[in-house]
C-alpha positions in Angstrom: -29.2 25.9 27.7 -29.0 24.4 24.2 -26.5 27.0 23.2 -24.1 26.0 26.0 -24.5 22.3 25.1 -23.7 23.1 21.5 -20.7 25.2 22.5 -19.5 22.4 24.8 -19.9 19.8 22.1 -18.0 22.0 19.6 -15.2 22.4 22.2 -15.2 18.7 22.8 -14.9 17.9 19.1 -12.0 20.4 18.9 -10.3 18.9 21.9 -10.6 15.4 20.4 -9.0 16.6 17.2 -6.1 18.2 19.1 -5.6 15.0 21.0 -5.6 12.9 17.8 -3.1 15.3 16.2 -0.9 15.2 19.3 -0.9 11.4 19.4 -0.1 11.2 15.7 2.8 13.7 16.2 4.1 11.7 19.1 4.0 8.5 17.1 5.9 10.2 14.3 8.5 11.5 16.7 9.0 8.1 18.2 9.4 6.6 14.7 11.9 9.3 13.8 13.9 8.6 17.0 14.1 4.9 16.2 15.2 5.6 12.6 17.9 8.0 14.0 19.2 5.4 16.4 19.3 2.8 13.6 21.2 5.2 11.3 23.7 6.0 14.1 24.2 2.4 14.8 24.7 1.5 11.2 27.2 4.3 10.7 29.1 3.4 13.8 29.4 -0.2 12.8 30.5 0.7 9.2 33.0 3.2 10.6 34.4 0.7 13.1 34.8 -1.9 10.4 36.7 0.6 8.2 39.0 1.6 11.1 39.7 -2.0 12.0 40.6 -2.7 8.4 43.1 0.2 8.5 44.6 -1.0 11.7 44.9 -4.6 10.4 46.6 -3.3 7.2 49.0 -1.2 9.2 49.9 -4.1 11.5 50.9 -6.4 8.6 54.6 -6.5 8.0 55.8 -4.7 4.9 57.0 -6.8 2.0 60.6 -6.3 1.3 61.6 -5.7 -2.3 64.1 -8.1 -3.9 66.5 -6.7 -6.4 
């Protein structure tokens, strides 16, 4: 009987360790996803700003050269 209790206790300790590792992994995945979204947003905003600057520059009338 004591052997089964010891085996069950060992299995419980192992299961708790697995759950803790799984929760830590899940938290890290969530953090990575948030950082990824932040990076994508930052890149998109920067890219849009650059493209709008190019459009604005192209829309300005060309200066005529005086001779």
